[in-house]
C-alpha positions as CSV (number, residue, x, y, z in Angstrom):
1,M,-11.5,-26.2,-15.2
2,T,-11.2,-25.8,-19.0
3,S,-11.5,-22.8,-21.2
4,A,-14.7,-24.2,-22.7
5,A,-16.5,-23.3,-19.5
6,A,-16.7,-19.6,-20.4
7,C,-20.0,-18.7,-22.1
8,D,-20.2,-17.3,-25.6
9,A,-21.8,-14.0,-24.5
10,C,-19.1,-13.1,-22.1
11,L,-16.4,-14.0,-24.6
12,R,-18.1,-11.9,-27.2
13,R,-18.3,-8.9,-24.8
14,T,-14.6,-9.2,-24.1
15,A,-13.8,-9.2,-27.8
16,L,-15.9,-6.0,-28.1
17,I,-14.0,-4.3,-25.3
18,V,-10.8,-5.1,-27.1
19,A,-12.1,-3.7,-30.3
20,L,-13.1,-0.5,-28.5
21,S,-9.7,0.1,-26.9
22,G,-8.9,3.1,-29.1
23,R,-12.2,4.7,-28.2
24,L,-11.7,4.0,-24.5
25,D,-8.3,5.7,-24.7
26,V,-10.0,8.8,-26.0
27,E,-12.5,8.7,-23.2
28,W,-9.6,8.3,-20.7
29,R,-7.9,11.4,-22.1
30,R,-11.2,13.3,-21.6
31,R,-11.1,12.2,-18.0
32,Q,-14.3,10.3,-18.4
33,A,-14.9,7.5,-15.9
34,T,-13.7,4.3,-17.6
35,A,-15.7,2.3,-15.1
36,R,-18.9,3.8,-16.2
37,I,-18.1,3.0,-19.8
38,L,-17.2,-0.6,-19.0
39,A,-20.5,-1.0,-17.1
40,L,-22.5,-0.2,-20.2
41,P,-24.4,-3.1,-21.8
42,D,-23.3,-4.5,-25.2
43,E,-25.9,-2.5,-27.1
44,A,-24.7,0.8,-25.7
45,L,-21.1,-0.1,-26.4
46,L,-22.0,-1.0,-30.0
47,A,-23.6,2.5,-30.4
48,I,-20.2,4.1,-29.9
49,A,-18.3,1.4,-31.7
50,P,-16.7,1.9,-35.2
51,P,-18.3,-0.1,-38.0
52,A,-15.5,-2.6,-38.1
53,A,-16.0,-3.4,-34.4
54,A,-19.7,-3.8,-34.9
55,R,-19.1,-6.2,-37.8
56,A,-16.6,-8.2,-35.7
57,Y,-19.1,-8.4,-32.9
58,A,-21.8,-9.8,-35.3
59,G,-19.5,-12.4,-36.7
60,F,-17.8,-13.3,-33.4
61,E,-16.7,-17.0,-33.0
62,A,-16.4,-18.2,-29.4
63,R,-14.7,-21.3,-30.6
64,A,-11.7,-19.3,-31.9
65,A,-11.5,-17.3,-28.6
66,R,-11.4,-20.5,-26.6
67,A,-8.8,-22.0,-28.9
68,G,-6.6,-19.0,-28.5
69,A,-6.8,-19.3,-24.7
70,E,-6.0,-23.0,-24.8
71,Q,-3.0,-22.4,-27.0
72,A,-1.7,-19.8,-24.5
73,C,-2.5,-22.1,-21.5
74,V,-4.9,-19.5,-20.2
75,R,-8.0,-20.6,-18.4
76,L,-11.3,-18.6,-18.6
77,L,-13.6,-17.7,-15.8
78,C,-16.7,-15.8,-16.9
79,R,-19.1,-14.0,-14.6
80,C,-21.9,-16.4,-15.4
81,Q,-20.0,-19.1,-13.5
82,S,-20.1,-19.9,-9.8
83,S,-16.3,-20.2,-9.8
84,Y,-15.9,-16.5,-10.8
85,P,-14.3,-14.6,-7.9
86,D,-17.0,-13.3,-5.6
87,R,-14.9,-10.2,-4.8
88,L,-15.1,-9.0,-8.4
89,R,-18.9,-9.1,-8.3
90,A,-18.8,-6.1,-6.0
91,L,-17.6,-3.9,-8.9
92,P,-20.1,-2.0,-10.9
93,D,-18.4,-3.3,-14.0
94,P,-16.9,-6.7,-13.2
95,P,-14.9,-8.1,-16.1
96,A,-17.0,-10.4,-18.3
97,V,-14.1,-12.9,-18.4
98,L,-11.1,-13.3,-16.2
99,H,-8.2,-14.8,-18.2
100,V,-6.0,-16.8,-15.8
101,L,-2.5,-18.0,-16.4
102,G,-1.6,-20.3,-13.5
103,R,-3.9,-21.7,-10.8
104,P,-7.4,-20.2,-10.7
105,G,-7.6,-21.6,-7.1
106,A,-5.2,-18.8,-6.1
107,L,-8.1,-16.4,-6.4
108,D,-10.3,-18.3,-3.9
109,D,-8.7,-16.9,-0.7
110,P,-11.1,-14.2,0.7
111,D,-8.3,-12.6,2.7
112,A,-5.9,-10.9,0.3
113,V,-3.8,-7.8,0.5
114,A,-2.9,-5.5,-2.4
115,I,0.5,-3.7,-2.3
116,V,1.0,-1.1,-5.0
117,G,2.8,2.1,-5.6
118,A,5.2,4.1,-7.7
119,R,7.1,2.7,-10.6
120,R,10.0,5.1,-10.0
121,A,10.2,4.1,-6.3
122,T,13.0,5.1,-4.0
123,A,15.3,2.5,-2.4
124,Y,13.3,3.0,0.7
125,G,10.1,2.2,-1.1
126,L,11.5,-0.9,-2.7
127,E,12.8,-2.3,0.5
128,V,9.5,-1.5,2.3
129,S,7.5,-3.1,-0.5
130,R,9.5,-6.3,-0.5
131,A,9.4,-6.5,3.3
132,L,5.6,-6.1,3.3
133,G,5.2,-8.6,0.6
134,R,7.4,-11.1,2.4
135,G,5.7,-10.6,5.8
136,V,2.2,-10.8,4.5
137,S,2.9,-13.9,2.4
138,A,4.8,-15.5,5.3
139,A,1.5,-15.3,7.3
140,G,-0.3,-17.2,4.5
141,V,-2.0,-14.1,3.1
142,P,-2.0,-13.7,-0.8
143,V,-0.4,-10.6,-2.1
144,V,-2.1,-8.9,-5.1
145,S,-0.3,-6.3,-7.3
146,G,0.1,-5.2,-10.9
147,M,3.7,-6.5,-11.6
148,A,4.7,-3.0,-12.7
149,M,8.3,-1.9,-12.2
150,G,9.1,-0.4,-8.8
151,V,6.8,-1.1,-5.8
152,D,4.6,-3.7,-7.5
153,A,7.4,-5.9,-8.6
154,A,9.2,-5.5,-5.2
155,A,6.0,-6.6,-3.4
156,H,5.7,-9.7,-5.7
157,H,9.4,-10.6,-5.1
158,G,8.8,-10.4,-1.4
159,A,5.6,-12.5,-1.7
160,L,7.6,-15.2,-3.4
161,D,9.9,-15.3,-0.4
162,G,6.8,-16.3,1.7
163,V,4.4,-19.2,1.4
164,S,1.1,-17.8,-0.1
165,A,0.1,-17.8,-3.7
166,P,0.7,-14.4,-5.3
167,V,-1.7,-12.8,-7.8
168,A,-0.5,-10.4,-10.5
169,V,-3.1,-8.4,-12.5
170,L,-1.9,-7.3,-15.9
171,A,-3.3,-4.5,-18.1
172,A,-3.0,-6.7,-21.3
173,S,-2.5,-10.3,-22.3
174,P,-1.9,-12.4,-19.2
175,D,0.5,-14.8,-21.0
176,V,3.0,-12.1,-21.9
177,A,5.2,-10.4,-19.2
178,Y,4.6,-6.7,-19.0
179,P,7.0,-5.1,-18.8
180,A,9.2,-7.6,-20.6
181,R,12.0,-7.3,-18.2
182,N,9.8,-8.9,-15.5
183,R,9.6,-12.1,-17.5
184,R,11.2,-14.3,-14.8
185,L,9.0,-12.7,-12.1
186,H,6.0,-13.4,-14.4
187,E,6.9,-17.0,-14.7
188,A,7.4,-17.4,-11.0
189,I,4.1,-15.9,-10.1
190,A,2.3,-18.0,-12.7
191,A,4.0,-21.2,-11.3
192,R,3.1,-20.4,-7.6
193,G,-0.1,-18.5,-8.0
194,C,-1.6,-16.8,-11.0
195,V,-1.4,-14.0,-13.5
196,V,-4.8,-12.6,-14.5
197,S,-6.3,-10.0,-16.9
198,E,-9.7,-9.1,-18.3
199,L,-8.2,-9.0,-21.8
200,P,-7.5,-12.1,-23.8
201,P,-4.2,-13.5,-25.1
202,G,-2.8,-11.3,-27.9
203,A,-4.4,-8.1,-26.5
204,S,-2.2,-4.9,-26.3
205,A,-2.2,-2.5,-23.4
206,Y,-3.7,0.9,-23.9
207,R,-3.6,3.7,-21.4
208,W,-7.2,3.0,-20.2
209,C,-6.2,-0.6,-19.4
210,F,-4.0,0.4,-16.5
211,V,-6.8,2.3,-14.7
212,A,-9.2,-0.5,-15.4
213,R,-6.5,-3.0,-14.1
214,N,-6.4,-1.1,-10.9
215,R,-10.1,-1.7,-10.1
216,I,-9.5,-5.4,-10.4
217,V,-6.5,-5.2,-8.0
218,A,-8.6,-3.3,-5.5
219,A,-11.6,-5.7,-5.8
220,L,-9.5,-8.8,-5.3
221,A,-8.1,-7.5,-2.0
222,Q,-9.6,-6.8,1.4
223,V,-6.8,-4.3,2.3
224,T,-5.0,-2.1,-0.2
225,V,-1.6,-0.6,0.8
226,I,0.0,2.2,-1.1
227,V,3.7,2.3,-0.4
228,E,4.9,5.3,-2.5
229,A,3.0,7.6,-4.8
230,T,3.3,11.1,-6.1
231,E,0.2,13.4,-5.9
232,N,-0.8,12.3,-9.5
233,S,0.3,8.7,-9.3
234,G,-1.9,6.2,-11.1
235,S,-1.7,3.9,-8.0
236,L,-3.9,6.4,-6.1
237,T,-6.8,5.2,-8.4
238,T,-6.4,1.8,-6.8
239,A,-7.0,3.4,-3.4
240,D,-10.0,5.2,-4.8
241,F,-11.5,2.0,-6.2
242,A,-10.8,0.2,-2.8
243,A,-12.5,3.0,-0.9
244,D,-15.5,3.0,-3.3
245,L,-15.9,-0.8,-2.6
246,G,-15.7,-0.2,1.2
247,R,-12.4,-1.9,1.5
248,T,-9.6,-0.9,3.9
249,V,-7.1,1.7,2.4
250,A,-3.7,2.1,4.0
251,A,-0.5,3.9,3.2
252,V,3.2,3.9,4.2
253,P,4.4,7.2,5.5
254,G,7.3,8.9,3.7
255,R,9.4,12.0,4.0
256,V,7.5,15.2,3.5
257,T,10.3,16.5,1.3
258,T,10.1,13.5,-1.1
259,G,7.8,13.8,-4.1
260,T,7.1,10.1,-4.1
261,A,5.6,10.4,-0.6
262,A,3.2,13.2,-1.4
263,G,0.4,10.9,-2.5
264,T,0.8,8.5,0.4
265,N,1.1,11.2,3.0
266,G,-2.0,12.8,1.5
267,L,-3.9,9.5,1.9
268,L,-2.8,9.4,5.6
269,Q,-3.9,13.0,6.1
270,S,-7.3,12.0,4.6
271,G,-7.8,9.1,7.0
272,A,-6.1,6.1,5.5
273,A,-4.6,3.6,7.9
274,L,-0.9,4.0,8.7
275,V,1.3,1.0,7.9
276,R,4.8,0.6,9.3
277,H,5.3,-3.1,8.8
278,A,3.5,-6.4,7.9
279,A,2.1,-6.8,11.4
280,D,0.1,-3.5,10.9
281,V,-1.3,-4.9,7.6
282,L,-2.3,-8.2,9.2
283,E,-4.0,-6.3,12.0
284,L,-6.0,-4.3,9.5
285,L,-7.0,-7.5,7.7
286,A,-8.1,-9.1,11.0
287,E,-10.2,-6.0,11.8
288,A,-11.9,-6.1,8.4
289,T,-12.5,-9.9,8.2
290,G,-12.4,-11.2,11.7
291,H,-9.7,-13.7,10.6
292,A,-6.4,-13.5,12.5
293,H,-3.2,-14.2,10.7
294,A,-0.1,-14.6,12.8
295,A,2.9,-12.6,11.6
296,A,6.1,-14.5,11.1
297,P,8.7,-13.7,13.7
298,P,11.5,-11.4,12.5
299,P,14.7,-13.2,11.4
300,A,17.5,-13.4,14.0
301,P,20.5,-11.2,13.2
302,G,22.4,-14.2,12.2
303,D,19.9,-14.9,9.4
304,L,20.6,-11.5,7.7
305,D,22.9,-11.0,4.8
306,P,26.4,-9.6,5.7
307,A,25.6,-6.0,4.8
308,L,22.5,-5.9,7.0
309,R,24.3,-7.5,9.9
310,R,27.0,-4.8,9.7
311,L,24.4,-2.1,9.6
312,L,22.5,-3.6,12.5
313,A,25.8,-3.9,14.5
314,A,26.5,-0.2,13.8
315,V,23.1,0.8,15.2
316,E,23.6,-1.4,18.3
317,D,26.9,0.4,18.8
318,G,25.1,3.7,19.0
319,R,25.8,4.9,15.4
320,G,22.1,5.4,14.6
321,A,22.3,8.6,12.6
322,L,22.6,8.6,8.8
323,G,25.7,10.8,9.1
324,E,27.4,8.2,11.3
325,L,26.6,5.4,8.9
326,A,27.4,6.9,5.5
327,H,29.9,9.4,4.1
328,T,28.9,9.6,0.4
329,P,25.6,9.9,-1.4
330,E,25.9,6.3,-2.6
331,E,26.6,5.0,1.0
332,A,23.6,7.1,2.3
333,K,21.3,5.5,-0.3
334,A,22.4,2.0,0.6
335,A,22.2,2.8,4.3
336,L,18.6,4.1,4.0
337,A,17.6,1.1,2.1
338,G,19.1,-1.2,4.7
339,L,17.6,0.7,7.6
340,G,14.2,0.5,5.9
341,E,14.6,-3.3,5.6
342,L,15.7,-3.6,9.3
343,E,12.9,-1.4,10.5
344,F,10.2,-3.4,8.6
345,R,11.7,-6.6,9.9
346,G,11.2,-5.3,13.4
347,L,14.9,-5.1,14.3
348,V,15.4,-1.4,14.5
349,W,13.1,1.6,15.0
350,R,13.4,5.3,14.3
351,S,13.2,7.6,17.3
352,F,11.9,11.1,17.4
353,G,15.2,12.7,16.5
354,G,15.5,10.6,13.4
355,R,18.1,8.3,14.9
356,Y,17.7,4.5,14.5
357,E,17.8,2.3,17.6
358,R,17.8,-1.4,18.2
359,A,14.3,-2.7,18.8
360,A,13.7,-4.5,22.0
361,P,13.3,-8.3,21.6
362,G,9.6,-9.5,21.4
C-alpha cells in the first residue's frame, strides 16, 4: 500500500484538525467532549476555525501531504478505504486518516488487547504490565498501548518478548518517538508491528491529543486492561471509551492504601473484570470473541534470572512474608517487584495473610 491511496478529502480534514489544535485544547480545558467535536463535519469545524485555518483548508494541497508522509516512511489509511481497520469504524468519530509507521498488516488481527495505565507506575505495576504484555504476546495476541512512560512502555517491552506484532498509538507524529527517551522502543515496535497516529508527520501533541489517542487505543482492542491508575488518571478515559464501544474492560487489583491503585480498584468495584495474570486476559478475550488463545506455559525456575531464582527459593523455603525477604526499603521495593513478576508468571501466589507461597505445578 502506498500513501497515494488516501483520498484528498480525508487528508484535507486531517490538516483541518491539526490547524484547530489550539481551539481543541480550549474545549478540553472546558471539559467538553473532544469526541463530539471530532465527529463534527468539516463545515461545522470551519465555523469555529480561525481565519488562517479556513484559508489553509481552502488552499490545501493533498500532494504535499502525501509527499510528507512518503518522506517520513509513513503509510496512510483513510476511512474511505476497505483496508481501514474495521474496529475504528465503531467510533462515533473515527480518524479520517490513520498514519502508520511500520506494517499496516499489524492492525488486521481482530483479537487485540490494550494494556494501559499510570505513567508514574510503581515497581509492582511495571512488573505486572511487562508480564501481561509478555504473556498475551506469547499467545499470539497483539498488544496495543500508548507507548507512554510507565505502564504503557512496560507492556510494550513485554510484548516484544513475545511473538505477536505490537501496536503503539501516539498522540502526535507517528514517526517521532514520544517521549523521546522511548526512541529505541519506538524503533522496535515499528520494526515488529506498527506505530500509528491520527495526526500526520510534523504534528505536535496538544493536551486534547492524549484523550483522543485513548479512544483509538480502546477501539483497536477487544479487551482493555488498566494496570495502575489514580482516581483522576487519563488512562481511565481509555476504559470509558472501551465501555462505550461495548468492549471488555478489566483491571489489575492493587493495594487499597496506594494512590496508583485507586482508579483500578474503583473500576473493579464498578464491575470491571479482575485480571491477575495473562491467562485471565486470554480467557476474557475468548469469552468476547469465541477465539481461544493458549497461554504460554510459565518458565521453569531454571529459566529465571538469578535474582528471581533466589527470591523463588526463599519462598519455597517458607520465607514468604515481605519482612522475611527484605530488611531495607530498597530491598522491599525490589522484593515486591520480583514477587509480582513471579506471581504473574504463575510460580507463586499470595495467600490470605499476605504471605507468598509456591504455586503448585500445572
